[in-house]
N, C-alpha and C positions, 0 to 999 in steps of 0.2 A: 644370976644364972651362969652356970659354968659352961665351958665349951662342950662337954659331953651332953648337957641338957639341950643346948642349942642344936646340936647334930641330931639328936633324937627328935626334936620338935620339927626339924626340917624334913626328916624322913616321914614323919607322920603326915605332914602337910602335903607332901608330893605323892602320897598314896602308896608308899613303900610297905605299909603294914598290910594293905589289901593284897598286894602281890605275895606277900609273905604269909597269907593266911593259910595257904596249903602247904608251902614249904618255904623255908627261909633260904633265899639265894645267897650263895657265897659272894663275898665282895670280889668284883672283877670277872665273874662268870659270864655276864652278858657281853662284856667287852671282848672276852676271849672268843665267844661264839661268833660275834660280828667280825672279828679279826680273822678267824679261821675261814669264814665264808668269803671274805674279801680276798684273802690270800689264795683261796681255791679258784675263784673267778680269775684273779690276776694270773695264776699259774696256767689255767686253761687258755687264757688269752695269749700269753706268752708262747705256750705250746702251739696254739693255732697259728700265731704269727710266724713262729719258727717253721711250722709245716708249710705255711703259705710261702714263706721265703724260699724254702727248698723247692716247692713246686714252681715258684716264679723262676728260680734258677734253671730248673729242668725245662720249663716252658721256653725260657730264653735260649737254652741250648737247642731245643727241638726247632724253634723258630730260625735260629742261625743255620742249622742243618738244612732246614727247608729252603732258606734263602740260597744256600750254596747249591742245592739240588735244582732250584728254579733257575739259577744262573747257568748251571750246566745244560739244563734243558733248553734255555734260550740260545746258548752257544751251539748246541746240536741242531737246533732249528735253523740258526743262521747258516751253519755249514751245510745242512740239507738243502736249504734254498739256493746256496751257492752251487752245490752239486747239481741241483735240478737245472739251474741256469746254464751251467757248463754242459750238462747233458743235452739240453735243448740246443745250445750253440753247436755242439758236436753233431747232433742229428741234422740240424740245418746245413752244416758244412758237408756232411755225408750226402744229404739230399742234393745239394748243389754239385758235389763231386759226381754223384750218380748221373745227374742230368748232363754234366759235362762229358762224362764217359759215354753216355748214350749218344750225345751229339757227335762225339769223336768217332764212335762206332758207325753212326749213319754216314758221316763224312768219309770214313775209310771204306765203307761199302760202296759209296758213290765212286770214289777213286778206283776201287778195285774193279767195279763194272766198267768204268771208263778205260782202265788199263786193258781189261779183257777185250773191250771193243777195239781199242787201238791195235792190240796184238792180232785180233782176228782180221782187222783191216790190213794190217801189215802183211799178214800171211796171204791174204787175197792179192794184194798188190804184187808181192813177190811171185806168186803163182802166175799172175797175168804177165809180169815181165819175163818170167821163164818161158811162157807160151810164145813169146816173140822170138826166142833164140833161133829156132829152125828157119824162120822167115828172115832173120838178120843174116844168117849164113847164105841163104839163097840170094838175097839182095847183094851181099858182098861178092858172091860168085858171079852175079850178073853185071857187076860193076855199076850198080845204081846207088847213089848217095842216100843215106838215111841217118836218122837219129832217134833214139828212144827217150822221149821226154817223160818227166815225172808227172804222175805216178806211173802210168803205163799207157803212153800214147806214142805210136810210131809215126814219125814224120818221114815222108819219102819224096825225093826230088826226081821227077821223071819227065823228060821232054819239055823242060821249061816250066813245069807245073809242080806245085807243092801239095802233096796229099797227106791227110792225117787218118790213121786207123787206131781205133780203141779196141776193136774186136780182132783178135788174132785170125779168126776164120775168114774175115773179109780181106785181111791183108794176105792171107795165104792164097785166096782166090785170085787176087791181083797179081801175085808173084807167079802163079801157075799160068797165067795168060801171057806172060812176057815171053819174047823170043828166047830160046835156050842158047846158052853158051855165047852170050853177047859180051865180047871181050873189049879190051881197051882200043883195039884197032878198028872196031866197027864204028859206024857213024853214031855219034852221041854216046859212045862208050866211055866208061870211067874205069881207071885202074883200080884193082882191089885195095891198094893201100889208101886210096882216097875215097873209097866207097862208104866207109863207116864214118859218120860225123860224130862230134862230141855230143854227149847227152845234154849238155848245157847249150848247144847250138840252137 
């Protein structure tokens, strides 16, 4: 049996004749179809892989941008927290300053009131001291020793006695009752230059 006969017998045994009952396939057609299908799937897979790779690259780019945005947001949050802390510190400082200013204003008001009281008292004292001026002139003319003590107390030395007057009216009554024109030559008289004593006497 030759080689051609062996090939024909092999085809008959494998059922090649049945497949060829309707149409005789050309040698290599099945391999071509299977190859074209495999190439098509492979091409689709490669295209899908390339597409996915491009999408992965875009996704990586988007993820990177999101990370940068997230970092910026975190930075802004940190700055905002720092700003809030500083604002709170400034508000606390302002509150403390306002309280100190209020305390100083209250203290100034107290000092102002005290100064006004002192000025009023000083005016009253000056008025009381001025009220003794006519009496001092009369005492001086009568030759009677006297001194005006602070703040406004008149001390009079008369006939071996020391008298004190805080009321100008009482002192005036005392002077009016004294003998008039009692000079240095009269008994117990004092010269006018020795009549007025020092205020610190």
